[in-house]
PDBQT receptor file of N, H, CA, C and O in Angstrom, charges set to zero:
ATOM      1  N   MET A   1      25.731 -16.631  14.265  1.00  0.00    +0.000 N 
ATOM      2  CA  MET A   1      24.839 -15.939  13.269  1.00  0.00    +0.000 C 
ATOM      3  C   MET A   1      23.514 -16.659  13.308  1.00  0.00    +0.000 C 
ATOM      4  O   MET A   1      23.424 -17.878  13.451  1.00  0.00    +0.000 OA
ATOM      5  N   ALA A   2      22.473 -15.825  13.169  1.00  0.00    +0.000 N 
ATOM      6  H   ALA A   2      22.546 -14.834  13.053  1.00  0.00    +0.000 HD
ATOM      7  CA  ALA A   2      21.026 -16.273  13.222  1.00  0.00    +0.000 C 
ATOM      8  C   ALA A   2      20.798 -16.970  11.937  1.00  0.00    +0.000 C 
ATOM      9  O   ALA A   2      21.452 -16.716  10.925  1.00  0.00    +0.000 OA
ATOM     10  N   VAL A   3      19.758 -17.947  12.007  1.00  0.00    +0.000 N 
ATOM     11  H   VAL A   3      19.227 -18.153  12.829  1.00  0.00    +0.000 HD
ATOM     12  CA  VAL A   3      19.287 -18.590  10.834  1.00  0.00    +0.000 C 
ATOM     13  C   VAL A   3      18.515 -17.582   9.977  1.00  0.00    +0.000 C 
ATOM     14  O   VAL A   3      17.688 -16.814  10.469  1.00  0.00    +0.000 OA
ATOM     15  N   MET A   4      18.813 -17.616   8.699  1.00  0.00    +0.000 N 
ATOM     16  H   MET A   4      19.485 -18.240   8.299  1.00  0.00    +0.000 HD
ATOM     17  CA  MET A   4      18.263 -16.690   7.763  1.00  0.00    +0.000 C 
ATOM     18  C   MET A   4      17.039 -17.448   7.035  1.00  0.00    +0.000 C 
ATOM     19  O   MET A   4      17.280 -18.569   6.587  1.00  0.00    +0.000 OA
ATOM     20  N   ILE A   5      15.926 -16.989   6.907  1.00  0.00    +0.000 N 
ATOM     21  H   ILE A   5      15.730 -16.079   7.271  1.00  0.00    +0.000 HD
ATOM     22  CA  ILE A   5      14.778 -17.501   6.237  1.00  0.00    +0.000 C 
ATOM     23  C   ILE A   5      14.571 -16.756   4.894  1.00  0.00    +0.000 C 
ATOM     24  O   ILE A   5      14.660 -15.529   4.840  1.00  0.00    +0.000 OA
ATOM     25  N   HIS A   6      14.302 -17.498   3.840  1.00  0.00    +0.000 N 
ATOM     26  H   HIS A   6      14.230 -18.495   3.884  1.00  0.00    +0.000 HD
ATOM     27  CA  HIS A   6      13.979 -16.844   2.597  1.00  0.00    +0.000 C 
ATOM     28  C   HIS A   6      12.490 -16.486   2.529  1.00  0.00    +0.000 C 
ATOM     29  O   HIS A   6      11.667 -17.401   2.555  1.00  0.00    +0.000 OA
ATOM     30  N   SER A   7      12.103 -15.221   2.444  1.00  0.00    +0.000 N 
ATOM     31  H   SER A   7      12.772 -14.479   2.423  1.00  0.00    +0.000 HD
ATOM     32  CA  SER A   7      10.783 -14.844   2.403  1.00  0.00    +0.000 C 
ATOM     33  C   SER A   7      10.530 -14.003   1.130  1.00  0.00    +0.000 C 
ATOM     34  O   SER A   7      11.479 -13.856   0.360  1.00  0.00    +0.000 OA
ATOM     35  N   LYS A   8       9.441 -13.488   0.864  1.00  0.00    +0.000 N 
ATOM     36  H   LYS A   8       8.670 -13.608   1.490  1.00  0.00    +0.000 HD
ATOM     37  CA  LYS A   8       9.169 -12.775  -0.336  1.00  0.00    +0.000 C 
ATOM     38  C   LYS A   8       9.947 -11.413  -0.425  1.00  0.00    +0.000 C 
ATOM     39  O   LYS A   8       9.982 -10.775  -1.477  1.00  0.00    +0.000 OA
ATOM     40  N   TYR A   9      10.573 -10.993   0.736  1.00  0.00    +0.000 N 
ATOM     41  H   TYR A   9      10.545 -11.511   1.591  1.00  0.00    +0.000 HD
ATOM     42  CA  TYR A   9      11.362  -9.795   0.742  1.00  0.00    +0.000 C 
ATOM     43  C   TYR A   9      12.753 -10.094   0.743  1.00  0.00    +0.000 C 
ATOM     44  O   TYR A   9      13.562  -9.182   0.917  1.00  0.00    +0.000 OA
ATOM     45  N   GLY A  10      13.162 -11.396   0.549  1.00  0.00    +0.000 N 
ATOM     46  H   GLY A  10      12.505 -12.137   0.407  1.00  0.00    +0.000 HD
ATOM     47  CA  GLY A  10      14.608 -11.731   0.598  1.00  0.00    +0.000 C 
ATOM     48  C   GLY A  10      14.950 -12.600   1.819  1.00  0.00    +0.000 C 
ATOM     49  O   GLY A  10      14.041 -13.148   2.442  1.00  0.00    +0.000 OA
ATOM     50  N   TYR A  11      16.220 -12.739   2.172  1.00  0.00    +0.000 N 
ATOM     51  H   TYR A  11      16.959 -12.295   1.665  1.00  0.00    +0.000 HD
ATOM     52  CA  TYR A  11      16.628 -13.489   3.270  1.00  0.00    +0.000 C 
ATOM     53  C   TYR A  11      16.562 -12.576   4.526  1.00  0.00    +0.000 C 
ATOM     54  O   TYR A  11      17.147 -11.493   4.505  1.00  0.00    +0.000 OA
ATOM     55  N   GLU A  12      15.838 -13.000   5.666  1.00  0.00    +0.000 N 
ATOM     56  H   GLU A  12      15.363 -13.879   5.684  1.00  0.00    +0.000 HD
ATOM     57  CA  GLU A  12      15.591 -12.301   6.838  1.00  0.00    +0.000 C 
ATOM     58  C   GLU A  12      15.684 -13.207   8.050  1.00  0.00    +0.000 C 
ATOM     59  O   GLU A  12      15.560 -14.427   7.950  1.00  0.00    +0.000 OA
ATOM     60  N   PRO A  13      15.911 -12.565   9.228  1.00  0.00    +0.000 N 
ATOM     61  CA  PRO A  13      15.857 -13.362  10.452  1.00  0.00    +0.000 C 
ATOM     62  C   PRO A  13      14.364 -13.726  10.707  1.00  0.00    +0.000 C 
ATOM     63  O   PRO A  13      13.452 -13.093  10.177  1.00  0.00    +0.000 OA
ATOM     64  N   PRO A  14      14.168 -14.753  11.526  1.00  0.00    +0.000 N 
ATOM     65  CA  PRO A  14      12.780 -15.207  11.804  1.00  0.00    +0.000 C 
ATOM     66  C   PRO A  14      11.895 -14.096  12.420  1.00  0.00    +0.000 C 
ATOM     67  O   PRO A  14      10.690 -14.058  12.172  1.00  0.00    +0.000 OA
ATOM     68  N   GLU A  15      12.476 -13.233  13.190  1.00  0.00    +0.000 N 
ATOM     69  H   GLU A  15      13.455 -13.265  13.391  1.00  0.00    +0.000 HD
ATOM     70  CA  GLU A  15      11.620 -12.183  13.830  1.00  0.00    +0.000 C 
ATOM     71  C   GLU A  15      11.113 -11.268  12.720  1.00  0.00    +0.000 C 
ATOM     72  O   GLU A  15       9.939 -10.897  12.715  1.00  0.00    +0.000 OA
ATOM     73  N   TRP A  16      12.007 -10.891  11.756  1.00  0.00    +0.000 N 
ATOM     74  H   TRP A  16      12.961 -11.193  11.760  1.00  0.00    +0.000 HD
ATOM     75  CA  TRP A  16      11.545  -9.895  10.740  1.00  0.00    +0.000 C 
ATOM     76  C   TRP A  16      10.527 -10.663   9.878  1.00  0.00    +0.000 C 
ATOM     77  O   TRP A  16       9.576 -10.032   9.416  1.00  0.00    +0.000 OA
ATOM     78  N   VAL A  17      10.654 -11.955   9.633  1.00  0.00    +0.000 N 
ATOM     79  H   VAL A  17      11.426 -12.467  10.009  1.00  0.00    +0.000 HD
ATOM     80  CA  VAL A  17       9.616 -12.656   8.834  1.00  0.00    +0.000 C 
ATOM     81  C   VAL A  17       8.196 -12.633   9.530  1.00  0.00    +0.000 C 
ATOM     82  O   VAL A  17       7.160 -12.476   8.883  1.00  0.00    +0.000 OA
ATOM     83  N   GLN A  18       8.229 -12.793  10.825  1.00  0.00    +0.000 N 
ATOM     84  H   GLN A  18       9.070 -12.920  11.350  1.00  0.00    +0.000 HD
ATOM     85  CA  GLN A  18       7.007 -12.740  11.592  1.00  0.00    +0.000 C 
ATOM     86  C   GLN A  18       6.370 -11.321  11.567  1.00  0.00    +0.000 C 
ATOM     87  O   GLN A  18       5.169 -11.177  11.342  1.00  0.00    +0.000 OA
ATOM     88  N   ALA A  19       7.176 -10.321  11.795  1.00  0.00    +0.000 N 
ATOM     89  H   ALA A  19       8.152 -10.438  11.977  1.00  0.00    +0.000 HD
ATOM     90  CA  ALA A  19       6.787  -8.968  11.699  1.00  0.00    +0.000 C 
ATOM     91  C   ALA A  19       6.191  -8.545  10.347  1.00  0.00    +0.000 C 
ATOM     92  O   ALA A  19       5.192  -7.832  10.249  1.00  0.00    +0.000 OA
ATOM     93  N   ASP A  20       6.896  -9.049   9.300  1.00  0.00    +0.000 N 
ATOM     94  H   ASP A  20       7.707  -9.628   9.379  1.00  0.00    +0.000 HD
ATOM     95  CA  ASP A  20       6.377  -8.814   7.913  1.00  0.00    +0.000 C 
ATOM     96  C   ASP A  20       4.995  -9.481   7.617  1.00  0.00    +0.000 C 
ATOM     97  O   ASP A  20       4.139  -8.916   6.937  1.00  0.00    +0.000 OA
ATOM     98  N   SER A  21       4.842 -10.646   8.137  1.00  0.00    +0.000 N 
ATOM     99  H   SER A  21       5.537 -11.105   8.689  1.00  0.00    +0.000 HD
ATOM    100  CA  SER A  21       3.540 -11.343   8.014  1.00  0.00    +0.000 C 
ATOM    101  C   SER A  21       2.481 -10.652   8.764  1.00  0.00    +0.000 C 
ATOM    102  O   SER A  21       1.367 -10.552   8.251  1.00  0.00    +0.000 OA
ATOM    103  N   ARG A  22       2.728 -10.146   9.974  1.00  0.00    +0.000 N 
ATOM    104  H   ARG A  22       3.633 -10.227  10.392  1.00  0.00    +0.000 HD
ATOM    105  CA  ARG A  22       1.732  -9.396  10.714  1.00  0.00    +0.000 C 
ATOM    106  C   ARG A  22       1.357  -8.104  10.057  1.00  0.00    +0.000 C 
ATOM    107  O   ARG A  22       0.183  -7.732  10.058  1.00  0.00    +0.000 OA
ATOM    108  N   LEU A  23       2.341  -7.384   9.477  1.00  0.00    +0.000 N 
ATOM    109  H   LEU A  23       3.295  -7.685   9.476  1.00  0.00    +0.000 HD
ATOM    110  CA  LEU A  23       2.105  -6.182   8.739  1.00  0.00    +0.000 C 
ATOM    111  C   LEU A  23       1.262  -6.436   7.473  1.00  0.00    +0.000 C 
ATOM    112  O   LEU A  23       0.338  -5.687   7.155  1.00  0.00    +0.000 OA
ATOM    113  N   ASP A  24       1.608  -7.489   6.788  1.00  0.00    +0.000 N 
ATOM    114  H   ASP A  24       2.358  -8.097   7.046  1.00  0.00    +0.000 HD
ATOM    115  CA  ASP A  24       0.950  -7.769   5.554  1.00  0.00    +0.000 C 
ATOM    116  C   ASP A  24      -0.532  -8.185   5.828  1.00  0.00    +0.000 C 
ATOM    117  O   ASP A  24      -1.407  -7.816   5.045  1.00  0.00    +0.000 OA
ATOM    118  N   LYS A  25      -0.824  -8.925   6.895  1.00  0.00    +0.000 N 
ATOM    119  H   LYS A  25      -0.113  -9.225   7.531  1.00  0.00    +0.000 HD
ATOM    120  CA  LYS A  25      -2.219  -9.358   7.273  1.00  0.00    +0.000 C 
ATOM    121  C   LYS A  25      -2.915  -8.045   7.706  1.00  0.00    +0.000 C 
ATOM    122  O   LYS A  25      -4.066  -7.857   7.312  1.00  0.00    +0.000 OA
ATOM    123  N   TRP A  26      -2.306  -7.119   8.488  1.00  0.00    +0.000 N 
ATOM    124  H   TRP A  26      -1.372  -7.272   8.808  1.00  0.00    +0.000 HD
ATOM    125  CA  TRP A  26      -2.964  -5.896   8.880  1.00  0.00    +0.000 C 
ATOM    126  C   TRP A  26      -3.325  -5.037   7.691  1.00  0.00    +0.000 C 
ATOM    127  O   TRP A  26      -4.417  -4.470   7.651  1.00  0.00    +0.000 OA
ATOM    128  N   TYR A  27      -2.390  -4.921   6.672  1.00  0.00    +0.000 N 
ATOM    129  H   TYR A  27      -1.503  -5.381   6.705  1.00  0.00    +0.000 HD
ATOM    130  CA  TYR A  27      -2.591  -4.117   5.574  1.00  0.00    +0.000 C 
ATOM    131  C   TYR A  27      -3.756  -4.690   4.658  1.00  0.00    +0.000 C 
ATOM    132  O   TYR A  27      -4.607  -3.956   4.157  1.00  0.00    +0.000 OA
ATOM    133  N   LYS A  28      -3.723  -5.942   4.500  1.00  0.00    +0.000 N 
ATOM    134  H   LYS A  28      -3.031  -6.539   4.907  1.00  0.00    +0.000 HD
ATOM    135  CA  LYS A  28      -4.782  -6.666   3.690  1.00  0.00    +0.000 C 
ATOM    136  C   LYS A  28      -6.068  -6.423   4.315  1.00  0.00    +0.000 C 
ATOM    137  O   LYS A  28      -7.030  -6.124   3.608  1.00  0.00    +0.000 OA
ATOM    138  N   ASP A  29      -6.182  -6.530   5.657  1.00  0.00    +0.000 N 
ATOM    139  H   ASP A  29      -5.400  -6.772   6.231  1.00  0.00    +0.000 HD
ATOM    140  CA  ASP A  29      -7.508  -6.371   6.419  1.00  0.00    +0.000 C 
ATOM    141  C   ASP A  29      -7.910  -4.852   6.254  1.00  0.00    +0.000 C 
ATOM    142  O   ASP A  29      -9.086  -4.594   5.994  1.00  0.00    +0.000 OA
ATOM    143  N   LYS A  30      -7.047  -3.903   6.385  1.00  0.00    +0.000 N 
ATOM    144  H   LYS A  30      -6.093  -4.112   6.597  1.00  0.00    +0.000 HD
ATOM    145  CA  LYS A  30      -7.403  -2.586   6.221  1.00  0.00    +0.000 C 
ATOM    146  C   LYS A  30      -7.917  -2.279   4.827  1.00  0.00    +0.000 C 
ATOM    147  O   LYS A  30      -8.848  -1.488   4.680  1.00  0.00    +0.000 OA
ATOM    148  N   LYS A  31      -7.323  -2.896   3.779  1.00  0.00    +0.000 N 
ATOM    149  H   LYS A  31      -6.566  -3.539   3.899  1.00  0.00    +0.000 HD
ATOM    150  CA  LYS A  31      -7.713  -2.646   2.345  1.00  0.00    +0.000 C 
ATOM    151  C   LYS A  31      -9.146  -3.298   2.202  1.00  0.00    +0.000 C 
ATOM    152  O   LYS A  31     -10.040  -2.720   1.583  1.00  0.00    +0.000 OA
ATOM    153  N   ARG A  32      -9.305  -4.415   2.747  1.00  0.00    +0.000 N 
ATOM    154  H   ARG A  32      -8.579  -4.884   3.249  1.00  0.00    +0.000 HD
ATOM    155  CA  ARG A  32     -10.715  -5.065   2.656  1.00  0.00    +0.000 C 
ATOM    156  C   ARG A  32     -11.682  -4.309   3.366  1.00  0.00    +0.000 C 
ATOM    157  O   ARG A  32     -12.789  -4.157   2.851  1.00  0.00    +0.000 OA
ATOM    158  N   ARG A  33     -11.411  -3.783   4.542  1.00  0.00    +0.000 N 
ATOM    159  H   ARG A  33     -10.511  -3.907   4.960  1.00  0.00    +0.000 HD
ATOM    160  CA  ARG A  33     -12.441  -2.984   5.180  1.00  0.00    +0.000 C 
ATOM    161  C   ARG A  33     -12.698  -1.666   4.497  1.00  0.00    +0.000 C 
ATOM    162  O   ARG A  33     -13.810  -1.149   4.607  1.00  0.00    +0.000 OA
ATOM    163  N   ALA A  34     -11.772  -1.106   3.820  1.00  0.00    +0.000 N 
ATOM    164  H   ALA A  34     -10.869  -1.526   3.731  1.00  0.00    +0.000 HD
ATOM    165  CA  ALA A  34     -11.900   0.162   3.151  1.00  0.00    +0.000 C 
ATOM    166  C   ALA A  34     -12.741  -0.133   1.866  1.00  0.00    +0.000 C 
ATOM    167  O   ALA A  34     -13.622   0.662   1.538  1.00  0.00    +0.000 OA
ATOM    168  N   ASN A  35     -12.513  -1.154   1.201  1.00  0.00    +0.000 N 
ATOM    169  H   ASN A  35     -11.798  -1.800   1.468  1.00  0.00    +0.000 HD
ATOM    170  CA  ASN A  35     -13.327  -1.558  -0.033  1.00  0.00    +0.000 C 
ATOM    171  C   ASN A  35     -14.782  -1.897   0.380  1.00  0.00    +0.000 C 
ATOM    172  O   ASN A  35     -15.733  -1.526  -0.310  1.00  0.00    +0.000 OA
ATOM    173  N   LYS A  36     -14.925  -2.568   1.454  1.00  0.00    +0.000 N 
ATOM    174  H   LYS A  36     -14.153  -2.869   2.014  1.00  0.00    +0.000 HD
ATOM    175  CA  LYS A  36     -16.156  -2.991   1.938  1.00  0.00    +0.000 C 
ATOM    176  C   LYS A  36     -17.118  -1.777   2.298  1.00  0.00    +0.000 C 
ATOM    177  O   LYS A  36     -18.313  -1.765   2.006  1.00  0.00    +0.000 OA
ATOM    178  N   HIS A  37     -16.515  -0.852   2.906  1.00  0.00    +0.000 N 
ATOM    179  H   HIS A  37     -15.543  -0.862   3.144  1.00  0.00    +0.000 HD
ATOM    180  CA  HIS A  37     -17.266   0.283   3.384  1.00  0.00    +0.000 C 
ATOM    181  C   HIS A  37     -17.264   1.533   2.470  1.00  0.00    +0.000 C 
ATOM    182  O   HIS A  37     -18.096   2.433   2.582  1.00  0.00    +0.000 OA
ATOM    183  N   GLY A  38     -16.263   1.518   1.555  1.00  0.00    +0.000 N 
ATOM    184  H   GLY A  38     -15.587   0.787   1.464  1.00  0.00    +0.000 HD
ATOM    185  CA  GLY A  38     -16.204   2.516   0.660  1.00  0.00    +0.000 C 
ATOM    186  C   GLY A  38     -15.791   3.883   1.299  1.00  0.00    +0.000 C 
ATOM    187  O   GLY A  38     -16.005   4.926   0.681  1.00  0.00    +0.000 OA
ATOM    188  N   ALA A  39     -15.238   3.886   2.455  1.00  0.00    +0.000 N 
ATOM    189  H   ALA A  39     -15.064   3.038   2.957  1.00  0.00    +0.000 HD
ATOM    190  CA  ALA A  39     -14.993   5.143   3.108  1.00  0.00    +0.000 C 
ATOM    191  C   ALA A  39     -13.757   5.917   2.591  1.00  0.00    +0.000 C 
ATOM    192  O   ALA A  39     -13.760   7.140   2.453  1.00  0.00    +0.000 OA
ATOM    193  N   PHE A  40     -12.670   5.098   2.306  1.00  0.00    +0.000 N 
ATOM    194  H   PHE A  40     -12.667   4.104   2.418  1.00  0.00    +0.000 HD
ATOM    195  CA  PHE A  40     -11.530   5.647   1.786  1.00  0.00    +0.000 C 
ATOM    196  C   PHE A  40     -10.608   4.687   1.135  1.00  0.00    +0.000 C 
ATOM    197  O   PHE A  40     -10.814   3.481   1.269  1.00  0.00    +0.000 OA
ATOM    198  N   SER A  41      -9.675   5.097   0.487  1.00  0.00    +0.000 N 
ATOM    199  H   SER A  41      -9.508   6.077   0.378  1.00  0.00    +0.000 HD
ATOM    200  CA  SER A  41      -8.752   4.176  -0.214  1.00  0.00    +0.000 C 
ATOM    201  C   SER A  41      -7.353   4.392   0.387  1.00  0.00    +0.000 C 
ATOM    202  O   SER A  41      -6.912   5.516   0.623  1.00  0.00    +0.000 OA
ATOM    203  N   LEU A  42      -6.678   3.248   0.621  1.00  0.00    +0.000 N 
ATOM    204  H   LEU A  42      -7.036   2.334   0.429  1.00  0.00    +0.000 HD
ATOM    205  CA  LEU A  42      -5.358   3.245   1.162  1.00  0.00    +0.000 C 
ATOM    206  C   LEU A  42      -4.366   3.495  -0.020  1.00  0.00    +0.000 C 
ATOM    207  O   LEU A  42      -3.252   3.964   0.216  1.00  0.00    +0.000 OA
ATOM    208  N   ASP A  43      -4.748   3.197  -1.243  1.00  0.00    +0.000 N 
ATOM    209  H   ASP A  43      -5.652   2.816  -1.435  1.00  0.00    +0.000 HD
ATOM    210  CA  ASP A  43      -3.819   3.395  -2.268  1.00  0.00    +0.000 C 
ATOM    211  C   ASP A  43      -3.933   4.873  -2.810  1.00  0.00    +0.000 C 
ATOM    212  O   ASP A  43      -5.024   5.443  -2.853  1.00  0.00    +0.000 OA
ATOM    213  N   LYS A  44      -2.823   5.434  -3.198  1.00  0.00    +0.000 N 
ATOM    214  H   LYS A  44      -1.937   4.972  -3.163  1.00  0.00    +0.000 HD
ATOM    215  CA  LYS A  44      -2.765   6.833  -3.543  1.00  0.00    +0.000 C 
ATOM    216  C   LYS A  44      -3.473   6.939  -4.956  1.00  0.00    +0.000 C 
ATOM    217  O   LYS A  44      -3.192   6.214  -5.910  1.00  0.00    +0.000 OA
ATOM    218  N   LYS A  45      -4.397   7.907  -4.961  1.00  0.00    +0.000 N 
ATOM    219  H   LYS A  45      -4.626   8.496  -4.186  1.00  0.00    +0.000 HD
ATOM    220  CA  LYS A  45      -5.135   8.156  -6.272  1.00  0.00    +0.000 C 
ATOM    221  C   LYS A  45      -4.467   9.385  -6.944  1.00  0.00    +0.000 C 
ATOM    222  O   LYS A  45      -4.009  10.331  -6.304  1.00  0.00    +0.000 OA
ATOM    223  N   ARG A  46      -4.456   9.285  -8.239  1.00  0.00    +0.000 N 
ATOM    224  H   ARG A  46      -4.829   8.517  -8.759  1.00  0.00    +0.000 HD
ATOM    225  CA  ARG A  46      -3.992  10.528  -8.966  1.00  0.00    +0.000 C 
ATOM    226  C   ARG A  46      -5.227  11.285  -9.482  1.00  0.00    +0.000 C 
ATOM    227  O   ARG A  46      -6.122  10.680 -10.071  1.00  0.00    +0.000 OA
ATOM    228  N   ARG A  47      -5.270  12.556  -9.268  1.00  0.00    +0.000 N 
ATOM    229  H   ARG A  47      -4.543  13.047  -8.789  1.00  0.00    +0.000 HD
ATOM    230  CA  ARG A  47      -6.306  13.421  -9.741  1.00  0.00    +0.000 C 
ATOM    231  C   ARG A  47      -5.728  14.370 -10.819  1.00  0.00    +0.000 C 
ATOM    232  O   ARG A  47      -4.606  14.869 -10.729  1.00  0.00    +0.000 OA
ATOM    233  N   LYS A  48      -6.528  14.566 -11.778  1.00  0.00    +0.000 N 
ATOM    234  H   LYS A  48      -7.439  14.160 -11.851  1.00  0.00    +0.000 HD
ATOM    235  CA  LYS A  48      -6.227  15.462 -12.879  1.00  0.00    +0.000 C 
ATOM    236  C   LYS A  48      -6.373  16.915 -12.386  1.00  0.00    +0.000 C 
ATOM    237  O   LYS A  48      -7.319  17.262 -11.680  1.00  0.00    +0.000 OA
ATOM    238  N   GLN A  49      -5.406  17.738 -12.784  1.00  0.00    +0.000 N 
ATOM    239  H   GLN A  49      -4.637  17.455 -13.358  1.00  0.00    +0.000 HD
ATOM    240  CA  GLN A  49      -5.487  19.162 -12.430  1.00  0.00    +0.000 C 
ATOM    241  C   GLN A  49      -6.018  19.859 -13.679  1.00  0.00    +0.000 C 
ATOM    242  O   GLN A  49      -5.285  20.054 -14.649  1.00  0.00    +0.000 OA
ATOM    243  N   HIS A  50      -7.307  20.237 -13.650  1.00  0.00    +0.000 N 
ATOM    244  H   HIS A  50      -7.902  20.079 -12.863  1.00  0.00    +0.000 HD
ATOM    245  CA  HIS A  50      -7.900  20.732 -14.868  1.00  0.00    +0.000 C 
ATOM    246  C   HIS A  50      -7.332  22.203 -15.250  1.00  0.00    +0.000 C 
ATOM    247  O   HIS A  50      -7.296  22.564 -16.427  1.00  0.00    +0.000 OA
ATOM    248  N   GLY A  51      -6.953  22.911 -14.339  1.00  0.00    +0.000 N 
ATOM    249  H   GLY A  51      -6.982  22.618 -13.383  1.00  0.00    +0.000 HD
ATOM    250  CA  GLY A  51      -6.474  24.266 -14.570  1.00  0.00    +0.000 C 
ATOM    251  C   GLY A  51      -5.164  24.291 -15.347  1.00  0.00    +0.000 C 
ATOM    252  O   GLY A  51      -4.950  25.207 -16.141  1.00  0.00    +0.000 OA
ATOM    253  N   ILE A  52      -4.324  23.362 -15.154  1.00  0.00    +0.000 N 
ATOM    254  H   ILE A  52      -4.499  22.618 -14.509  1.00  0.00    +0.000 HD
ATOM    255  CA  ILE A  52      -3.003  23.313 -15.806  1.00  0.00    +0.000 C 
ATOM    256  C   ILE A  52      -3.066  22.710 -17.144  1.00  0.00    +0.000 C 
ATOM    257  O   ILE A  52      -2.491  23.251 -18.088  1.00  0.00    +0.000 OA
ATOM    258  N   THR A  53      -3.745  21.597 -17.282  1.00  0.00    +0.000 N 
ATOM    259  H   THR A  53      -4.212  21.157 -16.514  1.00  0.00    +0.000 HD
ATOM    260  CA  THR A  53      -3.737  20.877 -18.545  1.00  0.00    +0.000 C 
ATOM    261  C   THR A  53      -4.884  21.207 -19.501  1.00  0.00    +0.000 C 
ATOM    262  O   THR A  53      -4.938  20.708 -20.625  1.00  0.00    +0.000 OA
ATOM    263  N   CYS A  54      -5.741  22.005 -19.059  1.00  0.00    +0.000 N 
ATOM    264  H   CYS A  54      -5.697  22.411 -18.146  1.00  0.00    +0.000 HD
ATOM    265  CA  CYS A  54      -6.872  22.366 -19.915  1.00  0.00    +0.000 C 
ATOM    266  C   CYS A  54      -6.412  23.302 -21.105  1.00  0.00    +0.000 C 
ATOM    267  O   CYS A  54      -5.610  24.220 -20.930  1.00  0.00    +0.000 OA
ATOM    268  N   LYS A  55      -6.950  23.018 -22.262  1.00  0.00    +0.000 N 
ATOM    269  H   LYS A  55      -7.601  22.273 -22.405  1.00  0.00    +0.000 HD
ATOM    270  CA  LYS A  55      -6.453  23.829 -23.435  1.00  0.00    +0.000 C 
ATOM    271  C   LYS A  55      -7.578  24.742 -23.782  1.00  0.00    +0.000 C 
ATOM    272  O   LYS A  55      -7.756  25.124 -24.939  1.00  0.00    +0.000 OA
ATOM    273  N   CYS A  56      -8.352  25.101 -22.766  1.00  0.00    +0.000 N 
ATOM    274  H   CYS A  56      -8.208  24.792 -21.826  1.00  0.00    +0.000 HD
ATOM    275  CA  CYS A  56      -9.472  26.100 -22.997  1.00  0.00    +0.000 C 
ATOM    276  C   CYS A  56      -8.998  27.479 -23.036  1.00  0.00    +0.000 C 
ATOM    277  O   CYS A  56      -8.043  27.751 -22.309  1.00  0.00    +0.000 OA
ATOM    278  N   PRO A  57      -9.556  28.481 -23.832  1.00  0.00    +0.000 N 
ATOM    279  CA  PRO A  57      -9.054  29.825 -23.791  1.00  0.00    +0.000 C 
ATOM    280  C   PRO A  57      -9.329  30.456 -22.485  1.00  0.00    +0.000 C 
ATOM    281  O   PRO A  57     -10.394  30.243 -21.905  1.00  0.00    +0.000 OA
ATOM    282  N   LYS A  58      -8.396  31.236 -21.991  1.00  0.00    +0.000 N 
ATOM    283  H   LYS A  58      -7.531  31.408 -22.463  1.00  0.00    +0.000 HD
ATOM    284  CA  LYS A  58      -8.478  31.774 -20.725  1.00  0.00    +0.000 C 
ATOM    285  C   LYS A  58      -9.424  32.964 -20.774  1.00  0.00    +0.000 C 
ATOM    286  O   LYS A  58      -9.432  33.660 -21.790  1.00  0.00    +0.000 OA
ATOM    287  N   GLU A  59     -10.206  33.242 -19.768  1.00  0.00    +0.000 N 
ATOM    288  H   GLU A  59     -10.199  32.677 -18.943  1.00  0.00    +0.000 HD
ATOM    289  CA  GLU A  59     -11.231  34.312 -19.750  1.00  0.00    +0.000 C 
ATOM    290  C   GLU A  59     -10.751  35.470 -18.926  1.00  0.00    +0.000 C 
ATOM    291  O   GLU A  59     -11.463  36.465 -18.787  1.00  0.00    +0.000 OA
TER     292      GLU A  59
């Protein structure tokens, strides 16, 4: 049985811990670049749907 390491995602094999850290660094860098340039957001935005929730009289 492989040695299990406790990470922030639970107990995992060392290969998975390394893969998780690489993905976390990649995602953090993408978020930083997106905020720096203001091109897009990686986080999902919620937009209001004005046609459905509007209490205006229909014309």
